[in-house]
C-alpha positions as CSV (number, residue, x, y, z in Angstrom):
1,M,-63.5,-46.5,-172.2
2,A,-61.3,-49.6,-172.4
3,L,-64.4,-51.8,-172.5
4,V,-65.8,-49.7,-175.4
5,L,-62.5,-50.1,-177.3
6,R,-62.4,-53.8,-176.7
7,F,-65.9,-54.2,-178.0
8,A,-65.2,-52.0,-181.0
9,T,-62.1,-53.8,-182.1
10,R,-63.2,-57.4,-181.3
11,G,-66.8,-57.2,-182.0
12,C,-69.6,-57.5,-179.4
13,G,-69.4,-61.3,-179.2
14,G,-71.7,-61.6,-182.1
15,A,-71.2,-63.3,-185.5
16,S,-68.9,-60.7,-187.1
17,R,-65.2,-60.7,-186.0
18,H,-64.8,-57.0,-187.1
19,P,-67.4,-54.4,-186.5
20,T,-68.7,-52.5,-189.5
21,S,-67.3,-49.0,-188.4
22,L,-63.8,-50.3,-187.7
23,Q,-62.9,-52.7,-190.5
24,G,-59.7,-54.7,-190.7
25,P,-57.1,-56.1,-188.3
26,Q,-54.8,-53.1,-188.9
27,W,-57.2,-50.9,-186.8
28,S,-57.0,-53.1,-183.7
29,R,-53.3,-53.3,-184.0
30,A,-53.1,-49.5,-184.3
31,L,-55.1,-49.0,-181.1
32,F,-52.8,-51.1,-178.9
33,T,-49.3,-50.6,-180.4
34,T,-49.2,-46.8,-180.5
35,P,-46.8,-45.2,-178.0
36,T,-48.3,-43.7,-174.9
37,I,-49.1,-40.0,-175.0
38,T,-47.1,-39.4,-171.8
39,A,-44.0,-40.9,-173.4
40,M,-44.4,-38.6,-176.4
41,N,-45.1,-35.6,-174.3
42,N,-42.1,-36.2,-172.1
43,Q,-39.8,-36.4,-175.1
44,T,-41.1,-33.3,-176.8
45,A,-41.1,-31.4,-173.5
46,E,-37.4,-32.1,-173.0
47,D,-36.6,-31.2,-176.5
48,Y,-38.6,-28.0,-176.2
49,W,-37.0,-26.8,-173.0
50,A,-33.5,-27.7,-174.1
51,K,-33.9,-25.9,-177.4
52,N,-35.3,-22.8,-175.7
53,K,-32.5,-22.8,-173.2
54,R,-29.9,-23.2,-175.9
55,L,-31.4,-20.3,-177.9
56,R,-31.7,-18.2,-174.7
57,R,-35.4,-17.5,-175.3
58,P,-37.5,-16.0,-172.5
59,V,-40.3,-18.0,-171.0
60,S,-43.5,-16.9,-172.7
61,P,-45.5,-14.7,-172.1
62,H,-42.6,-12.5,-171.0
63,M,-44.1,-9.7,-169.0
64,T,-41.4,-7.2,-169.8
65,I,-42.3,-7.0,-173.5
66,Y,-45.9,-5.9,-173.0
67,K,-46.9,-2.3,-172.5
68,P,-49.2,-2.0,-169.5
69,Q,-52.7,-1.1,-170.6
70,I,-55.8,-0.3,-168.5
71,T,-57.5,-3.6,-169.6
72,S,-54.7,-5.7,-168.4
73,M,-54.1,-3.8,-165.3
74,L,-57.7,-3.9,-164.3
75,S,-57.8,-7.7,-164.9
76,L,-54.7,-8.2,-162.9
77,S,-56.0,-6.0,-160.0
78,H,-59.4,-7.7,-160.1
79,R,-57.7,-11.0,-159.5
80,A,-55.4,-9.6,-156.9
81,S,-58.2,-7.9,-155.0
82,G,-60.2,-11.1,-155.1
83,L,-57.3,-13.1,-153.6
84,A,-56.5,-10.4,-151.1
85,L,-60.2,-10.2,-149.9
86,S,-60.4,-13.9,-149.6
87,G,-57.2,-14.1,-147.6
88,L,-58.0,-11.2,-145.4
89,M,-61.6,-12.3,-144.7
90,S,-60.4,-15.8,-143.9
91,G,-57.6,-14.5,-141.6
92,F,-59.9,-12.1,-139.8
93,S,-62.5,-14.9,-139.3
94,I,-59.9,-17.3,-138.0
95,G,-58.4,-14.6,-135.8
96,M,-61.7,-13.7,-134.3
97,L,-62.3,-17.3,-133.5
98,A,-58.9,-17.9,-132.0
99,L,-58.7,-14.7,-129.9
100,P,-59.9,-14.9,-126.3
101,G,-62.1,-11.7,-126.4
102,S,-65.1,-11.0,-128.5
103,Y,-65.4,-8.5,-131.4
104,P,-67.0,-5.7,-129.3
105,H,-64.2,-6.0,-126.8
106,Y,-61.6,-5.3,-129.5
107,L,-63.7,-2.6,-131.1
108,S,-63.9,-0.7,-127.7
109,L,-60.2,-1.3,-127.3
110,V,-59.6,0.5,-130.6
111,Q,-62.0,3.3,-129.7
112,S,-60.2,3.9,-126.4
113,M,-57.0,4.6,-128.4
114,E,-58.6,7.8,-129.6
115,F,-57.2,7.9,-133.1
116,G,-58.0,11.1,-135.0
117,G,-61.0,11.2,-137.4
118,V,-58.9,11.7,-140.5
119,L,-56.8,8.6,-139.7
120,I,-59.9,6.5,-139.1
121,C,-61.6,7.8,-142.3
122,G,-58.4,7.0,-144.2
123,V,-58.2,3.5,-142.8
124,K,-61.9,2.9,-143.6
125,F,-61.3,4.1,-147.1
126,L,-58.4,1.7,-147.6
127,L,-60.5,-1.1,-146.2
128,A,-63.4,-0.3,-148.4
129,M,-61.5,0.3,-151.6
130,P,-60.8,-3.4,-152.5
131,F,-64.4,-4.4,-151.7
132,M,-65.9,-1.6,-153.9
133,Y,-63.4,-2.2,-156.7
134,H,-64.1,-5.9,-156.8
135,L,-67.8,-5.3,-156.7
136,C,-67.8,-2.7,-159.5
137,N,-65.5,-4.8,-161.7
138,G,-67.5,-7.9,-161.0
139,V,-70.6,-6.2,-162.4
140,R,-68.5,-5.2,-165.4
141,H,-67.6,-8.9,-165.9
142,L,-71.3,-9.9,-165.5
143,V,-72.1,-7.4,-168.3
144,W,-69.4,-9.1,-170.4
145,D,-71.0,-12.4,-169.7
146,L,-74.2,-11.1,-171.3
147,G,-72.2,-10.3,-174.4
148,Y,-72.0,-6.5,-174.2
149,G,-69.0,-4.1,-174.0
150,F,-66.4,-5.8,-176.1
151,T,-65.4,-2.9,-178.4
152,L,-62.1,-1.3,-177.5
153,R,-63.7,2.1,-176.8
154,T,-66.3,0.6,-174.5
155,L,-63.6,-1.5,-172.6
156,Y,-61.7,1.7,-171.9
157,Q,-64.8,3.7,-170.9
158,T,-66.0,1.0,-168.6
159,G,-62.6,0.6,-167.1
160,Y,-62.3,4.2,-166.2
161,F,-65.9,4.2,-164.9
162,V,-65.1,1.3,-162.6
163,I,-62.1,3.1,-161.2
164,G,-64.1,6.3,-160.6
165,L,-67.2,4.6,-159.2
166,S,-65.1,2.4,-156.8
167,L,-63.3,5.5,-155.5
168,V,-66.6,7.4,-155.0
169,L,-68.2,4.4,-153.3
170,S,-65.2,3.8,-151.1
171,G,-65.3,7.5,-150.0
172,V,-69.1,7.2,-149.2
173,V,-68.5,4.1,-147.1
174,A,-65.5,5.7,-145.4
175,V,-67.5,8.7,-144.2
176,M,-70.3,6.6,-142.9
């Protein structure tokens, strides 16, 4: 970029001192005498934060002023479920690599504890719910990428459909 600016302001070593698109010496002075953007940003940032602190303004966006809506809650929970699934899968994988026994050993250990069927089904439901929700809401996002479903009515309908379908799919997975 610096080389392009140098050639643009000084010419390309040809006969003309000033290129045809950037006429006059004032242009070359303006390129090299303007203050740096970081210096301008630092000054404005300090003034901005000092003014907001003096006026006791909340940091924007201030979450307490917004009414929770299904669209925002589904967006937040989609991100949270993605992070949680990523963390849990990574933790489980690292844990299985670090533990001395193999997976079948620990599975037989849990089976020997003889938990009740209701407790096991409930735990399976709780484990399946983030997967199914993230899957269903991910398909919803893919439909949005195609350009469909952006009316307010459709957003709410698909939001409730995602919640219902993920509950049903989690129940099906839990009883398997």
